[in-house]
N, C-alpha and C positions, 0 to 999 in steps of 0.2 A: 782797408782794414777792419771798417765796422761791419762790413757785410761777413767776412771772415768770423768776427766772435758772433755773430747772429747764428751764424751757420752751426757753429759748435754748440750754442745753447739750444738751437733746434733739435739737433741732433742727440744731445743728452736728455732731452724730454722724456724719452721713453725708459732711460736708465735708473734704476731705484736709487735713491738718495744717498744710501748707506754705501752702494757700490762705488758712486763718485767720491766720496768721503775716501774709502778705502784705497781706491787708484791714485788721487791725490797725494795721499799720505806716501804710499809706497814708491811711485814716481820721484816726488822730492827727494825721498830718503836715498832710494839707487842712484839718482844725479849726486847727491852727496857723496857718495861712495865711490862710484865709478869716476868722476873728475879728477879728483886726486890722484887717484889709481894710475889713469893715463898720463896725466903730468909727471909722473915718477918713473918715467921711462915705460910705459905699456906697451904691450903688443898691439896688433891691429885690431883685435878684437876688443880690445879696452878702450881704444880711441873710439870706435865705431860706436860702443855703448855709451860712452861718454858725450858722443854728439847726439844719439838717439835721444837718450833718457831725459836731458832737459826739453826737448820738443815734446816728449808725451807728459813730462811733468807740467809744462805750460797749457796743453791743452786739457788734462785733468782739472788745474786750478781754475781755468775759465769754465770750464763745465760746472764746477763746485761754486764759483761765484754766480753764476746763472741759476743754479741748482737752489742757493740760498734766497736770490730773488724770488724765484718762484714759490718756495715755501713760505715767505713771510707776504707775499701776495695772497697766497690761499688761506692764510691766517687772518690777514685783513678782510678778507671778501666773507669768511665766516662771521668774523664779529659784527 
């Protein structure tokens, strides 16, 4: 599992920090919308979106954590 997190961190290294923040916020928000809709008797597409959106939210939140660590590390090395 550790290597999966490292792969996400490495893959997100080339992505600008603002994009990572935006994607994390968007997918967490979309998960909050789609999961209740799917639980209230949603159709197939809502159920698929309710399954996919938390996975994407998890990916972008992990990328955000690694991005924050990278920014803090670069600031510490500058000082």
